[in-house]
C-alpha positions as CSV (number, residue, x, y, z in Angstrom):
1,M,27.5,-200.0,-141.5
2,S,30.6,-198.5,-142.9
3,V,33.7,-198.0,-140.7
4,N,33.2,-194.2,-140.8
5,A,29.5,-194.5,-139.8
6,Q,30.5,-196.9,-137.0
7,K,33.0,-194.4,-135.8
8,L,30.4,-191.5,-135.8
9,M,27.9,-193.6,-134.0
10,Q,30.4,-194.4,-131.3
11,Q,31.3,-190.7,-131.0
12,A,27.6,-189.9,-130.7
13,V,27.1,-192.5,-128.0
14,A,30.1,-191.0,-126.1
15,L,28.7,-187.5,-126.4
16,Y,25.3,-188.7,-125.0
17,Q,27.1,-190.3,-122.1
18,Q,28.9,-187.0,-121.5
19,Q,25.4,-185.4,-121.4
20,N,26.2,-183.3,-124.5
21,Y,22.8,-184.2,-125.9
22,L,22.7,-181.5,-128.6
23,A,25.9,-182.5,-130.2
24,A,24.9,-186.2,-130.0
25,E,21.5,-185.4,-131.6
26,Q,23.2,-183.4,-134.4
27,M,25.7,-186.2,-135.2
28,L,23.0,-188.9,-135.1
29,R,20.7,-186.8,-137.4
30,Q,23.5,-186.8,-139.9
31,L,23.8,-190.6,-139.8
32,I,20.0,-190.9,-140.2
33,G,20.1,-188.4,-143.1
34,V,22.4,-190.6,-145.2
35,G,20.1,-193.6,-144.7
36,N,21.6,-195.3,-141.7
37,V,19.0,-197.6,-140.1
38,H,21.0,-199.2,-137.3
39,P,18.7,-199.5,-134.3
40,L,21.2,-198.0,-131.8
41,V,21.3,-194.8,-133.9
42,W,17.5,-194.4,-133.6
43,H,17.5,-195.4,-129.9
44,I,20.2,-192.9,-128.8
45,Y,18.7,-190.3,-131.1
46,A,15.4,-190.7,-129.4
47,L,17.0,-190.5,-126.0
48,S,18.9,-187.3,-126.9
49,L,15.7,-185.7,-128.1
50,R,14.0,-186.6,-124.9
51,K,16.8,-185.0,-122.9
52,L,16.5,-181.9,-125.1
53,G,12.7,-181.7,-124.2
54,R,11.6,-182.4,-127.8
55,L,9.2,-185.1,-126.6
56,H,7.1,-185.6,-129.7
57,E,10.2,-185.9,-131.9
58,S,11.5,-188.3,-129.4
59,E,8.3,-190.4,-129.6
60,S,8.7,-190.6,-133.4
61,A,12.2,-191.7,-133.1
62,F,11.3,-194.4,-130.6
63,N,8.6,-195.7,-132.9
64,Q,11.3,-196.0,-135.6
65,A,13.7,-197.8,-133.2
66,I,11.0,-200.3,-132.2
67,K,10.1,-200.9,-135.8
68,I,13.7,-201.8,-136.6
69,A,14.4,-203.7,-133.3
70,P,11.0,-205.0,-132.1
71,N,12.7,-207.4,-129.6
72,D,15.0,-205.0,-127.8
73,P,13.8,-204.7,-124.2
74,E,16.0,-201.6,-123.5
75,V,14.2,-199.7,-126.3
76,H,10.7,-200.6,-124.9
77,N,11.8,-199.7,-121.4
78,N,13.2,-196.3,-122.4
79,F,10.2,-195.6,-124.6
80,G,8.0,-196.4,-121.5
81,N,9.8,-193.7,-119.6
82,L,9.1,-191.2,-122.4
83,Q,5.4,-192.1,-122.4
84,K,5.4,-191.7,-118.6
85,Q,6.9,-188.2,-119.0
86,M,4.3,-187.3,-121.6
87,G,1.5,-188.4,-119.2
88,N,0.5,-191.5,-121.2
89,V,0.3,-193.9,-118.2
90,E,-1.4,-196.9,-119.9
91,K,1.0,-196.7,-122.9
92,A,4.0,-196.5,-120.5
93,L,2.8,-199.6,-118.5
94,A,2.2,-201.5,-121.7
95,L,5.8,-200.8,-122.8
96,F,7.3,-201.8,-119.5
97,Q,5.3,-205.0,-119.6
98,Q,6.6,-205.7,-123.2
99,A,10.2,-205.1,-121.9
100,L,9.5,-207.6,-119.2
101,D,8.0,-210.1,-121.6
102,L,11.1,-209.7,-123.8
103,K,13.5,-210.0,-120.9
104,P,12.0,-211.7,-117.8
105,G,13.7,-210.4,-114.6
106,F,14.6,-207.0,-116.2
107,A,15.1,-205.1,-113.0
108,D,14.9,-201.6,-114.5
109,A,11.6,-202.3,-116.3
110,S,10.2,-203.8,-113.1
111,Y,11.3,-200.7,-111.1
112,N,9.9,-198.3,-113.7
113,A,6.5,-200.1,-113.8
114,G,6.5,-200.1,-110.0
115,L,7.0,-196.3,-109.9
116,L,3.9,-195.8,-112.1
117,H,1.8,-198.2,-110.0
118,F,3.0,-196.4,-106.8
119,E,2.1,-193.0,-108.3
120,Q,-1.4,-194.4,-109.1
121,K,-1.7,-195.5,-105.5
122,R,-1.7,-199.2,-106.6
123,F,0.5,-200.1,-103.7
124,A,0.1,-203.8,-103.7
125,S,1.1,-204.3,-107.4
126,A,3.9,-201.7,-106.9
127,L,5.2,-203.8,-104.0
128,A,5.3,-206.9,-106.2
129,L,7.2,-205.1,-109.0
130,F,9.8,-203.6,-106.7
131,G,10.2,-207.1,-105.1
132,H,10.9,-208.5,-108.6
133,A,13.4,-205.8,-109.3
134,L,15.2,-206.6,-106.1
135,D,15.1,-210.4,-106.8
136,A,16.9,-209.7,-110.1
137,K,19.3,-207.1,-108.7
138,P,19.6,-207.5,-104.9
139,A,21.7,-204.4,-104.4
140,F,19.2,-202.1,-106.3
141,V,19.0,-199.3,-103.7
142,S,16.2,-197.3,-105.4
143,A,14.0,-200.4,-105.7
144,A,14.5,-201.2,-102.0
145,V,13.6,-197.7,-100.9
146,M,10.4,-197.8,-102.9
147,F,9.7,-201.3,-101.6
148,A,9.8,-199.9,-98.1
149,S,7.6,-197.0,-99.1
150,C,5.0,-199.5,-100.4
151,C,5.2,-201.5,-97.2
152,M,4.6,-198.4,-95.2
153,E,1.5,-197.5,-97.2
154,L,0.2,-201.0,-96.7
155,G,1.1,-201.2,-93.0
156,Q,3.6,-204.0,-93.6
157,I,6.6,-202.2,-91.9
158,D,8.2,-205.4,-90.5
159,M,8.5,-206.7,-94.1
160,A,10.2,-203.4,-95.0
161,L,12.6,-203.7,-92.1
162,E,13.6,-207.2,-92.9
163,R,14.3,-206.4,-96.6
164,L,16.3,-203.2,-95.7
165,T,18.3,-204.9,-93.0
166,K,19.4,-207.6,-95.4
167,L,20.4,-205.1,-98.0
168,I,22.5,-202.9,-95.7
169,N,25.6,-205.2,-96.0
170,L,25.3,-205.4,-99.8
171,V,25.8,-201.8,-100.8
172,S,28.6,-199.3,-100.3
173,D,26.4,-196.2,-100.3
174,K,24.3,-196.8,-97.3
175,D,22.8,-193.5,-96.6
176,R,19.5,-194.0,-98.5
177,I,19.0,-197.4,-96.9
178,L,19.7,-196.0,-93.4
179,L,17.3,-193.2,-94.1
180,S,14.6,-195.6,-95.2
181,L,15.2,-197.8,-92.1
182,A,15.0,-194.8,-89.8
183,Q,11.6,-193.8,-91.4
184,C,10.3,-197.3,-90.8
185,H,11.4,-197.3,-87.2
186,R,9.8,-193.8,-86.7
187,A,6.6,-195.0,-88.1
188,K,6.5,-197.7,-85.4
189,G,7.4,-195.2,-82.8
190,Q,10.9,-196.7,-82.3
191,Y,12.6,-193.3,-82.2
192,Q,15.9,-194.5,-80.5
193,L,16.4,-197.2,-83.2
194,A,15.8,-194.6,-85.9
195,I,18.4,-192.3,-84.2
196,E,20.9,-195.2,-84.1
197,C,20.4,-195.9,-87.8
198,L,21.1,-192.2,-88.7
199,R,24.2,-191.9,-86.4
200,E,25.9,-194.3,-88.9
201,S,25.1,-192.2,-92.0
202,R,27.1,-189.3,-93.5
203,L,24.2,-187.0,-92.7
204,S,23.0,-185.7,-95.9
205,A,20.3,-183.0,-95.6
206,S,17.6,-185.6,-95.7
207,C,19.2,-187.7,-93.0
208,C,19.8,-184.6,-90.9
209,K,16.1,-183.7,-91.0
210,E,15.1,-187.3,-90.2
211,L,17.5,-187.5,-87.3
212,A,16.3,-184.2,-85.9
213,T,12.7,-185.3,-86.2
214,N,13.4,-188.5,-84.2
215,L,15.5,-186.6,-81.6
216,F,12.6,-184.2,-81.1
217,L,10.1,-187.0,-80.8
218,N,12.5,-188.7,-78.3
219,G,12.4,-185.6,-76.1
220,K,15.8,-184.2,-77.2
221,C,14.7,-180.8,-78.6
222,E,17.9,-178.9,-78.2
223,E,20.0,-181.6,-79.9
224,A,17.4,-181.8,-82.7
225,E,17.6,-178.0,-83.3
226,Q,21.4,-178.1,-83.3
227,I,21.6,-180.8,-85.9
228,L,19.5,-178.7,-88.3
229,L,21.4,-175.4,-87.5
230,D,24.7,-177.1,-88.2
231,A,23.3,-178.5,-91.5
232,L,22.0,-175.1,-92.5
233,K,25.5,-173.7,-92.1
234,Q,26.5,-176.0,-94.9
235,E,23.3,-175.4,-97.0
236,P,21.7,-172.1,-96.0
237,G,19.2,-172.2,-98.8
238,N,18.0,-175.7,-98.2
239,L,14.2,-175.4,-97.9
240,S,13.7,-178.8,-96.4
241,L,16.0,-178.0,-93.4
242,H,14.3,-174.7,-92.8
243,Q,10.9,-176.5,-92.8
244,G,12.2,-179.1,-90.3
245,L,13.6,-176.5,-87.9
246,S,10.6,-174.3,-88.0
247,E,8.2,-177.2,-87.5
248,I,10.2,-178.3,-84.4
249,R,10.2,-174.8,-83.0
250,W,6.5,-174.2,-83.7
251,L,5.6,-177.5,-81.9
252,N,7.8,-176.5,-79.0
253,N,6.0,-173.0,-78.8
254,D,9.3,-171.2,-79.6
255,T,8.5,-167.5,-80.5
256,A,11.5,-167.5,-82.9
257,W,10.2,-170.4,-84.9
258,L,10.8,-168.6,-88.2
259,K,14.3,-167.0,-87.5
260,S,16.2,-169.3,-89.8
261,Y,14.1,-168.1,-92.8
262,E,14.7,-164.5,-91.9
263,D,18.5,-165.0,-91.5
264,A,18.7,-166.8,-94.8
265,L,16.7,-164.2,-96.8
266,R,18.9,-161.5,-95.6
267,G,21.8,-163.3,-97.4
268,S,19.7,-164.4,-100.3
269,P,16.8,-162.0,-100.8
270,E,15.8,-163.4,-104.3
271,N,15.3,-167.0,-103.0
272,W,11.7,-167.2,-103.9
273,A,11.2,-170.7,-102.5
274,L,12.2,-169.6,-99.0
275,R,10.3,-166.3,-99.3
276,C,7.1,-168.0,-100.4
277,D,7.4,-170.8,-97.7
278,L,7.9,-168.1,-95.0
279,S,4.9,-166.2,-96.2
280,N,2.8,-169.3,-96.3
281,K,3.8,-170.2,-92.8
282,L,2.8,-166.7,-91.5
283,L,-0.4,-167.1,-93.4
284,K,-1.1,-170.5,-91.7
285,A,-0.4,-168.9,-88.3
286,G,-3.0,-166.2,-89.0
287,C,-0.4,-163.3,-89.5
288,L,-1.8,-161.8,-92.7
289,P,0.1,-158.4,-92.6
290,Q,3.4,-160.1,-91.9
291,A,2.8,-162.7,-94.7
292,E,2.2,-159.9,-97.2
293,A,5.2,-157.9,-96.0
294,V,7.5,-160.9,-96.6
295,L,6.2,-161.1,-100.3
296,N,6.6,-157.3,-100.8
297,A,10.1,-157.1,-99.4
298,T,11.8,-157.8,-102.7
299,S,12.9,-155.7,-105.6
300,A,12.0,-158.4,-108.1
301,T,9.3,-157.5,-110.6
302,D,8.7,-161.0,-112.1
303,W,7.0,-163.0,-109.4
304,P,6.7,-166.8,-109.6
305,T,3.2,-168.4,-109.6
306,Q,3.4,-169.4,-105.9
307,A,4.1,-165.8,-104.9
308,L,1.1,-164.5,-107.0
309,L,-1.1,-167.3,-105.4
310,L,-0.2,-166.2,-101.9
311,K,-0.6,-162.5,-102.8
312,G,-4.0,-163.2,-104.2
313,H,-5.1,-165.2,-101.2
314,I,-4.0,-162.3,-98.8
315,L,-5.8,-159.7,-100.9
316,R,-8.9,-161.7,-100.9
317,E,-8.8,-162.3,-97.1
318,Q,-8.3,-158.5,-96.7
319,G,-11.4,-157.8,-98.8
320,Q,-9.5,-156.4,-101.8
321,L,-11.4,-158.7,-104.2
322,A,-10.8,-156.8,-107.4
323,A,-7.0,-156.7,-106.8
324,A,-7.1,-160.3,-105.8
325,K,-8.8,-161.3,-109.1
326,S,-6.3,-159.4,-111.2
327,T,-3.4,-161.0,-109.4
328,L,-4.8,-164.5,-109.8
329,E,-5.7,-164.0,-113.4
330,I,-2.0,-163.4,-114.0
331,A,-1.2,-166.5,-112.1
332,V,-3.7,-168.6,-113.9
333,S,-2.1,-167.6,-117.3
334,Q,1.4,-168.1,-116.0
335,S,0.8,-171.5,-114.4
336,K,-1.2,-172.9,-117.4
337,R,-4.3,-173.3,-115.1
338,E,-2.7,-174.9,-112.1
339,A,-5.3,-176.4,-109.8
340,Q,-4.5,-174.4,-106.6
341,V,-4.6,-171.2,-108.6
342,L,-8.0,-172.0,-110.1
343,N,-9.3,-172.8,-106.7
344,E,-8.1,-169.5,-105.3
345,L,-9.7,-167.6,-108.2
346,M,-12.9,-169.6,-107.6
347,L,-13.0,-168.4,-104.0
348,C,-12.8,-164.8,-105.2
349,Y,-15.8,-165.5,-107.5
350,L,-17.7,-167.0,-104.5
351,A,-16.8,-164.0,-102.4
352,T,-18.3,-161.6,-105.0
353,K,-21.2,-164.0,-105.6
354,D,-20.2,-164.7,-109.2
355,F,-21.6,-168.2,-108.9
356,D,-21.6,-169.1,-112.7
357,E,-17.8,-168.4,-112.9
358,A,-17.2,-170.2,-109.7
359,N,-19.1,-173.3,-110.8
360,Q,-17.3,-173.3,-114.1
361,L,-13.9,-173.4,-112.5
362,C,-15.1,-176.0,-110.0
363,T,-16.4,-178.2,-112.9
364,E,-13.0,-178.0,-114.6
365,L,-11.2,-179.2,-111.3
366,T,-13.6,-182.1,-110.6
367,E,-13.2,-183.3,-114.3
368,R,-9.5,-183.0,-114.2
369,Y,-8.9,-184.5,-110.7
370,S,-12.0,-186.7,-110.1
371,E,-10.5,-188.6,-107.2
372,N,-9.2,-185.6,-105.3
373,Q,-11.8,-185.0,-102.6
374,A,-10.8,-181.3,-102.3
375,W,-12.6,-180.4,-105.5
376,W,-15.8,-182.3,-104.6
377,S,-15.7,-180.4,-101.3
378,M,-15.6,-177.2,-103.2
379,R,-18.3,-178.4,-105.5
380,A,-20.5,-178.8,-102.5
381,A,-19.7,-175.2,-101.3
382,C,-20.4,-173.8,-104.7
383,L,-23.8,-175.6,-104.9
384,K,-24.8,-174.5,-101.4
385,L,-23.8,-170.9,-101.8
386,S,-25.5,-170.6,-105.2
387,G,-28.7,-172.0,-103.8
388,N,-28.7,-175.3,-105.8
389,L,-29.8,-177.3,-102.8
390,T,-31.2,-180.3,-104.8
391,A,-27.8,-181.0,-106.3
392,Y,-26.1,-180.2,-103.0
393,R,-28.2,-182.8,-101.2
394,Q,-27.5,-185.4,-103.8
395,L,-23.7,-184.8,-103.3
396,Y,-24.0,-184.6,-99.5
397,D,-26.6,-187.1,-98.6
398,L,-26.2,-186.7,-94.9
399,D,-28.9,-189.3,-94.0
400,R,-27.1,-192.1,-95.8
401,F,-23.5,-191.0,-95.6
402,V,-23.0,-189.8,-92.0
403,K,-23.4,-192.5,-89.4
404,A,-22.5,-193.0,-85.7
405,Y,-21.8,-196.5,-84.5
406,E,-20.9,-198.0,-81.1
407,L,-17.5,-199.7,-81.1
408,P,-17.8,-203.4,-80.2
409,C,-15.7,-204.0,-77.0
410,P,-12.5,-205.8,-77.8
411,D,-11.7,-209.2,-76.4
412,G,-10.0,-209.1,-73.0
413,F,-12.1,-206.1,-71.7
414,T,-15.3,-206.3,-69.7
415,A,-16.7,-203.0,-71.1
416,I,-15.8,-200.4,-73.6
417,T,-15.1,-197.9,-70.8
418,D,-12.3,-200.2,-69.6
419,F,-10.8,-200.4,-73.0
420,N,-11.0,-196.6,-73.4
421,L,-9.1,-196.1,-70.1
422,Q,-6.2,-198.3,-71.5
423,L,-6.3,-196.6,-74.9
424,L,-6.3,-193.2,-73.3
425,D,-3.3,-194.1,-71.2
426,D,-1.4,-195.2,-74.3
427,L,-2.4,-192.2,-76.3
428,E,-1.4,-189.7,-73.5
429,K,2.2,-190.9,-73.9
430,L,2.2,-189.9,-77.6
431,H,1.0,-186.3,-77.1
432,S,4.4,-184.8,-76.4
433,S,4.2,-181.5,-78.3
434,R,3.2,-178.1,-76.8
435,N,1.3,-176.8,-79.9
436,H,-1.0,-178.0,-82.6
437,P,0.6,-178.8,-86.0
438,L,0.7,-175.6,-88.1
439,V,-1.1,-177.1,-91.2
440,Q,-3.8,-179.1,-89.4
441,S,-7.3,-178.1,-88.5
442,L,-7.2,-178.3,-84.7
443,R,-6.7,-175.2,-82.5
444,T,-5.8,-175.3,-78.8
445,G,-4.7,-178.8,-78.5
446,T,-2.1,-181.4,-79.8
447,Q,-1.9,-184.1,-82.4
448,T,0.2,-187.3,-82.5
449,E,2.9,-187.7,-85.1
450,G,2.8,-190.2,-88.0
451,H,0.4,-193.0,-88.8
452,L,-1.0,-194.2,-85.5
453,F,-1.9,-197.6,-86.7
454,R,1.7,-198.3,-87.6
455,R,2.6,-198.5,-83.9
456,D,2.8,-201.7,-81.8
457,E,0.9,-200.6,-78.7
458,G,-1.7,-203.3,-78.0
459,S,-4.7,-201.0,-77.4
460,I,-4.0,-199.2,-80.6
461,K,-3.9,-202.4,-82.6
462,L,-7.1,-203.5,-81.0
463,L,-8.7,-200.2,-81.9
464,E,-7.7,-200.6,-85.6
465,Q,-9.2,-204.1,-85.6
466,Q,-12.5,-203.0,-84.2
467,L,-12.7,-199.9,-86.4
468,R,-12.1,-202.1,-89.5
469,Y,-15.1,-204.3,-88.5
470,V,-17.3,-201.2,-88.0
471,V,-16.1,-199.7,-91.3
472,E,-16.9,-202.9,-93.2
473,Q,-20.4,-202.9,-91.8
474,H,-20.9,-199.3,-92.9
475,I,-19.6,-199.9,-96.4
476,D,-22.1,-202.7,-96.7
477,T,-24.9,-200.1,-96.4
478,L,-23.6,-198.0,-99.3
479,P,-24.8,-198.9,-102.8
480,K,-22.4,-198.7,-105.8
481,D,-23.2,-195.8,-108.0
482,H,-20.8,-194.9,-110.8
483,T,-22.4,-191.4,-111.2
484,H,-21.6,-190.3,-107.7
485,P,-18.0,-189.3,-106.7
486,F,-18.4,-191.0,-103.2
487,L,-20.5,-194.0,-104.1
488,Q,-18.5,-194.9,-107.3
489,R,-15.5,-195.9,-105.0
490,V,-17.5,-198.4,-102.9
491,S,-15.3,-201.4,-101.9
492,R,-14.8,-203.6,-98.9
493,E,-11.1,-203.9,-99.7
494,V,-9.7,-200.8,-98.0
495,I,-6.7,-199.7,-96.1
496,F,-6.3,-197.0,-93.3
497,S,-4.3,-194.4,-95.2
498,G,-3.9,-192.3,-92.2
499,A,-4.7,-192.3,-88.4
500,W,-3.8,-189.9,-85.6
501,S,-5.0,-188.9,-82.2
502,V,-6.1,-185.4,-81.2
503,R,-6.4,-184.0,-77.7
504,L,-8.3,-180.7,-77.5
505,N,-7.9,-178.5,-74.4
506,K,-10.5,-176.1,-73.1
507,S,-11.8,-173.9,-75.8
508,G,-10.2,-176.3,-78.4
509,F,-11.9,-177.0,-81.7
510,H,-11.4,-178.1,-85.2
511,R,-11.7,-175.6,-88.1
512,N,-14.0,-176.7,-90.8
513,H,-12.1,-178.8,-93.3
514,Y,-12.1,-181.9,-95.4
515,H,-9.7,-184.8,-96.1
516,S,-8.4,-184.5,-99.7
517,E,-6.7,-187.8,-99.9
518,G,-9.3,-190.0,-98.2
519,W,-12.6,-191.7,-99.2
520,I,-14.2,-192.4,-95.8
521,S,-13.1,-190.5,-92.7
522,G,-14.0,-191.1,-89.1
523,S,-13.6,-190.0,-85.6
524,Y,-13.5,-192.3,-82.6
525,Y,-14.2,-190.8,-79.2
526,V,-12.0,-192.0,-76.5
527,S,-12.8,-189.4,-73.9
528,V,-15.2,-186.4,-74.0
529,P,-15.6,-183.6,-71.5
530,N,-18.9,-183.1,-69.6
531,A,-19.4,-179.9,-71.5
532,V,-20.8,-181.9,-74.5
533,N,-24.0,-182.2,-72.6
534,Q,-24.5,-178.5,-73.1
535,Q,-26.0,-177.9,-76.5
536,G,-23.3,-177.8,-79.2
537,N,-20.2,-177.8,-76.9
538,G,-17.5,-180.0,-78.5
539,W,-20.0,-181.4,-81.1
540,I,-19.0,-182.4,-84.6
541,K,-20.7,-180.5,-87.4
542,F,-21.1,-181.1,-91.1
543,G,-21.7,-179.0,-94.2
544,Q,-20.2,-175.7,-93.0
545,A,-17.5,-174.8,-95.5
546,E,-14.7,-172.6,-94.3
547,L,-13.7,-170.4,-97.2
548,G,-12.1,-167.3,-95.7
549,R,-13.3,-164.1,-94.0
550,Q,-15.5,-163.0,-96.9
551,I,-17.7,-166.1,-97.1
552,S,-19.9,-167.6,-94.4
553,M,-22.5,-170.4,-94.1
554,Q,-24.3,-172.4,-91.4
555,A,-23.7,-176.1,-90.7
556,D,-26.3,-178.6,-91.9
557,Y,-26.0,-181.2,-89.2
558,M,-24.4,-181.9,-85.8
559,I,-23.7,-185.0,-83.8
560,K,-23.1,-185.1,-80.0
561,P,-19.8,-187.0,-79.3
562,Q,-20.0,-189.9,-76.9
563,A,-17.1,-192.0,-75.6
564,G,-17.1,-195.4,-77.3
565,T,-18.7,-194.2,-80.5
566,V,-17.3,-193.7,-83.9
567,V,-18.7,-191.3,-86.5
568,L,-18.1,-192.1,-90.2
569,F,-18.5,-189.7,-93.1
570,P,-17.3,-189.1,-96.7
571,S,-13.8,-187.5,-96.7
572,M,-15.1,-184.9,-99.2
573,M,-17.6,-183.6,-96.6
574,W,-16.8,-180.4,-94.8
575,H,-16.7,-181.0,-91.1
576,G,-15.4,-179.3,-87.9
577,T,-16.2,-179.0,-84.2
578,E,-17.5,-176.4,-81.9
579,P,-15.3,-175.2,-79.0
580,F,-16.1,-176.4,-75.5
581,D,-15.9,-174.7,-72.1
582,D,-14.4,-177.4,-69.9
583,N,-11.1,-178.2,-68.3
584,Q,-11.3,-181.9,-69.3
585,Y,-9.6,-183.0,-72.5
586,R,-11.5,-184.2,-75.5
587,V,-9.5,-187.1,-77.0
588,T,-10.3,-188.7,-80.3
589,V,-8.7,-191.0,-82.8
590,A,-9.3,-189.8,-86.4
591,F,-8.6,-191.8,-89.5
592,D,-8.9,-191.9,-93.3
593,I,-9.8,-195.0,-95.4
594,V,-9.2,-195.5,-99.1
595,P,-10.1,-198.5,-101.4
596,I,-7.1,-200.7,-102.3
597,K,-6.4,-200.1,-106.0
598,K,-5.7,-203.2,-108.1
């Protein structure tokens, strides 16, 4: 390379580092145009094109860089990041692996590969990759945070705490480590330890929200609110802070639970993120006119997709189906067929009995997102409403898929009733809120926070152990069938991806719903009211989709709950409960299970 070309290349690299990507790209293109084939020219050229959003041109440049420098691990690693951005997961993984083969212990490549595995829910392999990245670069904060996230998903929180605690003294910027430590302590129910971690941080918005959450869970509601209010003075448009404050106030039955949104919108009326979130919260609370008024209270003519989606939903619920369709068709075009928009349009078609159109949209969703149980739940609803009962029964095979089992009595207890008394005592301490979570299915009751099986209480650990045994027995009854969305995932190697306790009060019930991120779901009955002996009171029901005010259907099947039994069913199956007339609580532990991905 000539001296002049060398100087131009150095200038181009400097421009790239200064984030002046267009100038860097133009200078590098000049070098390439005069026949310069230095690998760094092609590498930085490819990176500049990626930053400019010209992904296919960047791909061509990366191919040229690899052709010239096939043994450069940095090129392979950066090319992998481009392929990931383009949605080519397998190509990206292959490139990251090639980078690691060329440079064993390459921390960045291990980290990038770990991110892909994590996104694919391959938590065990992601954990190993993040661990390798930390072995090579012990102060790699991002890898440590993701290592802890994997541990949380796999239920290995003590391993995360050990790794994070060792790292805290190796880094100068401790906030992300302290935040991750606090999240681990919260998962175990160690709220005071989480609070102590965050008292040491500089209280970024994320740390403020986590601190407030732990203060609230530790019974310090006023202090929790004040932390968030102070943070909002610094960042009045921070959506996450508004969400944290409104959630605390909602759970505490505060009638002014949405005041922070209203105050912020007066100062920033064109903040669509806040406006849409406020509208959605009102919608979840059953306040349709108020939710619509929030959307309409703007002079803007160009609405974002989320606002159109909410407006379409509100119009449909109000019976204005033609207007809802028109609004959602704009949203479909604007969003390039985003899944949630297609789903809302499909509900409009179901409401007008346009079953062919609804089934076409549902087929598109199940083909695009085959593991998302939401769309198979919608497939079941479409089949049932359109009268295709043969296909419906194949998808929802109630006789094979829904089973009730008696929980084996854990060691150390003479009878399951004794165990349930201990479990009930431990669970009661965790039901500290005054209201049901806004986005969950229960009404007139409370739900515990976080993943129940991450806690250290003895009775809860015993329950997890006994449930795992029952689940394995149930899975053994299920044949593998690659043509069925439920049976194609059959595996004995599973994890509890979520677990929580619900306490329903008199007249309490669960709205019909499904669990979009699970595979098998279940409900263990700790305590049931006497009212269950009256036909239907507090019973669990299956097959009754809840699709809004314009669509109705009957349940297919109901099971009477009994203390000491667990009911297992596919996560994609619509289920809910009937209200009960009794002053006794109905206390359950619900959970989701997913196969471990390799």
